[in-house]
C-alpha positions as CSV (number, residue, x, y, z in Angstrom):
1,M,-17.2,-48.7,-19.6
2,P,-13.7,-50.0,-20.1
3,D,-12.5,-52.5,-17.5
4,S,-9.8,-50.0,-16.4
5,E,-12.5,-47.8,-15.0
6,H,-13.5,-50.5,-12.5
7,R,-10.1,-51.5,-11.2
8,S,-9.5,-51.2,-7.5
9,D,-5.9,-50.1,-7.6
10,D,-4.2,-47.2,-5.9
11,R,-4.8,-44.9,-8.9
12,A,-8.5,-45.4,-8.7
13,T,-9.3,-45.6,-5.0
14,G,-6.4,-44.3,-3.0
15,A,-3.8,-41.9,-4.2
16,R,-6.0,-40.0,-6.6
17,F,-8.9,-39.3,-4.2
18,A,-6.8,-39.2,-0.9
19,P,-10.0,-39.6,1.2
20,S,-8.0,-39.3,4.5
21,V,-6.5,-35.9,3.6
22,P,-8.6,-32.9,4.5
23,A,-9.4,-30.5,1.7
24,R,-7.2,-27.5,1.6
25,Q,-8.5,-24.0,2.2
26,E,-5.9,-21.3,2.1
27,P,-7.1,-17.8,2.5
28,F,-4.4,-15.1,2.0
29,P,-2.9,-14.8,5.5
30,L,-3.1,-11.0,5.8
31,K,-4.5,-9.3,8.9
32,G,-8.3,-8.8,8.5
33,C,-8.3,-10.5,5.1
34,G,-9.8,-13.9,5.9
35,A,-13.5,-13.0,5.3
36,L,-12.9,-11.1,2.0
37,D,-14.0,-12.4,-1.4
38,W,-11.4,-14.2,-3.5
39,G,-10.9,-11.2,-5.8
40,M,-10.2,-8.9,-2.9
41,Q,-7.7,-11.4,-1.5
42,S,-6.0,-11.9,-4.9
43,R,-5.6,-8.1,-5.3
44,L,-4.2,-7.7,-1.8
45,A,-1.8,-10.6,-2.5
46,R,-0.4,-8.5,-5.5
47,I,0.3,-5.6,-3.1
48,F,1.6,-7.5,-0.1
49,R,4.2,-10.1,-0.8
50,P,2.9,-13.5,0.3
51,E,6.4,-14.5,1.6
52,S,6.6,-11.7,4.1
53,G,3.1,-10.4,4.3
54,R,4.5,-6.9,3.8
55,T,4.8,-4.3,1.0
56,V,7.0,-1.5,-0.2
57,M,4.7,0.9,-2.0
58,L,6.2,3.7,-4.0
59,A,4.0,6.9,-3.7
60,I,4.1,9.3,-6.6
61,D,0.6,10.7,-6.4
62,H,1.7,14.1,-5.0
63,G,0.9,15.9,-8.2
64,Y,-2.8,15.5,-7.8
65,F,-2.9,18.4,-5.3
66,Q,0.6,20.0,-5.4
67,G,1.7,19.8,-9.1
68,P,5.2,18.8,-10.2
69,T,6.8,18.0,-6.9
70,T,10.6,18.0,-6.8
71,G,11.7,14.6,-8.1
72,L,8.4,14.1,-10.1
73,E,8.9,16.7,-12.8
74,R,9.5,13.9,-15.3
75,V,8.1,10.6,-14.0
76,D,9.2,8.8,-17.1
77,L,12.8,9.6,-16.2
78,S,12.8,9.5,-12.4
79,I,10.3,6.8,-11.5
80,L,10.1,4.2,-14.2
81,P,13.6,2.9,-13.4
82,L,12.4,2.2,-9.9
83,L,9.3,0.1,-10.8
84,P,11.1,-3.3,-10.7
85,Y,11.8,-2.7,-7.0
86,A,8.3,-1.5,-5.9
87,D,5.7,-4.0,-4.7
88,A,3.0,-1.4,-5.7
89,L,2.9,2.0,-7.2
90,M,0.5,4.6,-5.7
91,T,-0.4,7.0,-8.4
92,T,-3.2,8.7,-10.4
93,R,-5.1,7.5,-13.4
94,G,-3.7,10.3,-15.5
95,M,-0.1,9.2,-14.8
96,V,-1.0,5.6,-15.3
97,R,-2.4,6.2,-18.8
98,S,0.2,8.8,-19.9
99,T,3.4,7.4,-18.5
100,V,3.3,4.0,-16.7
101,P,4.0,1.1,-19.1
102,A,1.4,-1.6,-19.1
103,A,4.2,-4.1,-19.5
104,A,5.8,-3.0,-16.2
105,R,3.2,-5.2,-14.4
106,V,3.5,-3.2,-11.2
107,P,0.3,-3.3,-9.2
108,I,-1.4,0.1,-9.1
109,V,-2.9,1.6,-6.0
110,L,-5.0,4.3,-7.7
111,R,-5.7,7.7,-6.1
112,A,-9.4,8.1,-6.2
113,S,-10.0,11.3,-4.3
114,G,-9.2,14.9,-5.1
115,G,-10.4,18.4,-5.6
116,P,-8.6,21.2,-3.8
117,S,-5.0,22.1,-4.5
118,V,-2.4,23.3,-1.9
119,L,-3.8,26.8,-2.4
120,R,-7.1,25.8,-0.8
121,E,-8.5,23.7,2.2
122,L,-7.2,20.2,1.5
123,S,-9.9,18.4,3.4
124,D,-12.6,19.6,1.0
125,E,-12.1,16.5,-1.2
126,R,-14.5,14.6,-3.3
127,L,-14.3,11.2,-5.1
128,A,-12.6,11.8,-8.3
129,V,-12.5,8.4,-9.9
130,S,-15.2,5.8,-10.4
131,M,-14.7,2.2,-9.5
132,E,-15.5,1.3,-13.1
133,D,-12.5,3.3,-14.3
134,A,-10.4,1.7,-11.6
135,A,-11.5,-1.7,-12.9
136,R,-10.6,-0.6,-16.5
137,I,-7.1,0.3,-15.3
138,N,-6.9,-3.1,-13.5
139,A,-6.1,-1.3,-10.2
140,A,-5.1,-3.6,-7.4
141,A,-6.6,-1.1,-4.9
142,V,-8.0,2.4,-4.7
143,A,-6.9,5.1,-2.3
144,V,-8.9,7.8,-0.6
145,Q,-7.9,10.6,1.8
146,V,-9.7,10.7,5.2
147,F,-9.3,13.8,7.2
148,I,-10.1,12.9,10.7
149,G,-10.2,16.1,12.7
150,G,-10.2,18.2,9.5
151,E,-12.8,20.8,8.6
152,F,-14.5,18.5,6.1
153,E,-14.0,15.3,8.2
154,T,-17.6,13.9,7.6
155,Q,-17.4,14.5,3.9
156,S,-14.1,12.7,3.6
157,V,-15.4,9.8,5.7
158,R,-18.4,9.6,3.4
159,N,-16.1,9.6,0.4
160,M,-14.4,6.5,1.9
161,T,-17.6,4.6,2.7
162,R,-19.0,5.2,-0.8
163,L,-15.7,3.9,-2.2
164,V,-15.8,0.8,0.0
165,D,-19.4,0.1,-1.1
166,A,-18.3,0.3,-4.8
167,G,-15.2,-1.7,-4.0
168,Q,-17.3,-4.5,-2.6
169,R,-19.2,-4.7,-5.8
170,Y,-16.1,-4.8,-8.0
171,G,-13.8,-6.8,-5.7
172,I,-11.3,-3.9,-5.4
173,P,-9.8,-3.1,-2.0
174,V,-9.8,0.4,-0.5
175,L,-6.8,2.1,1.1
176,A,-7.7,4.8,3.6
177,V,-5.0,7.5,3.9
178,T,-5.3,9.4,7.2
179,A,-3.5,11.7,9.6
180,V,-3.2,14.3,6.9
181,G,-2.9,18.0,7.7
182,K,-0.3,20.4,9.0
183,E,-2.3,21.3,12.2
184,L,-3.0,17.7,13.3
185,T,-1.1,16.2,16.2
186,R,0.4,12.9,15.1
187,D,0.7,11.1,18.4
188,A,-0.5,7.6,19.2
189,R,-3.8,8.7,20.6
190,Y,-4.7,10.6,17.5
191,L,-3.4,7.9,15.2
192,R,-5.4,5.2,17.0
193,L,-8.5,7.2,16.6
194,A,-8.0,8.0,12.9
195,T,-6.9,4.5,11.8
196,R,-9.6,2.7,13.8
197,I,-12.4,4.8,12.4
198,C,-11.2,4.0,8.9
199,A,-11.0,0.3,9.6
200,E,-14.3,0.2,11.4
201,L,-16.1,1.8,8.4
202,G,-14.7,-0.7,6.0
203,A,-11.3,0.3,4.7
204,H,-9.3,-2.9,3.8
205,F,-6.0,-1.4,4.7
206,V,-4.9,2.0,6.1
207,K,-2.0,4.3,5.6
208,T,-0.8,6.6,8.3
209,Y,2.2,8.3,9.8
210,Y,4.7,6.9,12.3
211,C,5.0,8.3,15.8
212,D,8.0,7.7,18.1
213,Q,5.9,6.7,21.2
214,D,3.5,3.8,21.3
215,F,3.2,3.1,17.6
216,D,2.7,-0.5,18.4
217,T,-0.6,0.4,20.1
218,V,-1.7,2.0,16.8
219,T,-0.9,-1.1,14.7
220,A,-2.4,-3.4,17.4
221,A,-5.7,-1.4,17.6
222,C,-6.1,-1.4,13.8
223,P,-7.8,-4.7,12.7
224,V,-6.6,-4.4,9.1
225,P,-3.0,-4.0,7.7
226,L,-1.4,-0.6,8.5
227,V,1.1,0.8,6.0
228,M,3.5,3.6,7.2
229,A,3.5,6.8,5.2
230,G,7.0,8.1,4.4
231,G,6.1,11.8,4.9
232,R,8.6,14.6,4.5
233,K,12.1,14.0,3.2
234,L,14.5,12.8,5.9
235,P,18.2,11.9,5.7
236,E,18.4,8.4,4.3
237,R,19.6,6.8,7.5
238,D,16.8,8.4,9.5
239,A,14.2,7.2,7.0
240,L,15.5,3.7,7.2
241,I,15.4,3.8,11.0
242,M,11.8,5.1,10.9
243,A,10.9,2.2,8.5
244,Y,12.6,-0.3,10.7
245,H,10.8,0.8,13.9
246,A,7.4,0.9,12.1
247,I,7.9,-2.6,10.8
248,S,9.1,-3.8,14.2
249,S,6.0,-2.3,15.8
250,G,3.6,-4.2,13.6
251,A,3.3,-2.2,10.4
252,A,2.6,-4.3,7.3
253,G,4.8,-2.2,5.1
254,V,5.7,1.3,4.0
255,D,4.4,3.7,1.3
256,M,7.4,6.0,0.7
257,G,7.7,8.8,-1.9
258,R,10.0,11.7,-1.2
259,N,12.3,9.6,1.0
260,I,12.9,7.5,-2.2
261,F,12.6,9.7,-5.3
262,Q,14.3,12.7,-3.6
263,S,17.2,10.6,-2.5
264,D,20.6,11.1,-4.0
265,T,20.4,7.5,-5.3
266,P,16.8,6.5,-5.6
267,P,17.4,2.9,-6.8
268,A,19.8,2.3,-3.9
269,M,17.4,3.8,-1.5
270,I,14.3,1.7,-2.5
271,R,16.5,-1.5,-2.4
272,A,17.6,-0.5,1.1
273,V,14.0,0.0,2.2
274,R,13.1,-3.4,0.7
275,A,15.8,-4.9,2.8
276,V,14.3,-3.4,6.0
277,V,10.7,-4.3,5.1
278,H,11.1,-7.8,3.6
279,E,14.3,-9.0,5.2
280,S,14.1,-7.3,8.6
281,A,17.5,-5.8,7.9
282,K,18.8,-3.5,10.7
283,P,18.9,0.2,9.7
284,D,22.7,0.4,9.8
285,D,23.1,-2.6,7.5
286,A,20.5,-1.2,5.1
287,Y,22.2,2.2,5.2
288,D,25.6,0.5,4.4
289,Q,23.8,-1.2,1.5
290,Y,22.5,2.2,0.3
291,L,26.0,3.7,0.5
292,S,27.6,0.9,-1.4
293,E,25.9,2.1,-4.6
294,P,27.5,5.4,-5.8
295,A,25.3,8.3,-6.8
296,P,25.0,8.9,-10.5
297,A,27.5,11.4,-12.0
298,G,26.2,15.0,-12.5
């Protein structure tokens, strides 16, 4: 061997090997994430910004059970301009392949359950997408509806656990979406029940609604990240207040749809939501930011 290989200088014995420095091991610091495989953590790190540990998901999957929702009649016109401001896009495989540009590079949370329309019993869902197809799409996660308290509760829980098993094989996280249904009481007691069941049975993160009282007990009792659902359209200031309180109570982000794409100025609204989620902006400051951008003419 060349003499240089045997030299006892700093390059050979000290600085390059750093024997006194412990080896680094840096799992993605997201709640409940530390024991997950590298691929799972990597995909979650695409959805939740590492700097804040939070996410602003844009939900546009409404059409899978209620058709062309107001604001989603032309996704190519109304939603594509918002993609640069979304940390992830929750949508369907049909919309991904027909409309979402691959070059947009937005992480996809893929709707994987479906079946009934708004004309039938919504809880009678089945799995509608295979994990293989989710992998082909390069989904960052898959989403399944879980109807705790619904007529087909057990079936929907079984849908989720089957998806979790498949996700473990492919390294794709599962988002459980719960507290769905007009007849369900959305108080902290119910939300704790629904979100905890989903997490205990393997969901890697959970989406649920906000409640005014004791929402911090809902997030505290859920051992995985909890993302707040936007729900029905609210006045912009009210939606920002709701997001602020959810984040302050321990939510790891929001998944908003109608409160963004049905806003008078959707780009301004999603930027205001981002300020609340990632910068902990106060609602009034975020609302002033929203107002500072005029609505488009016409």
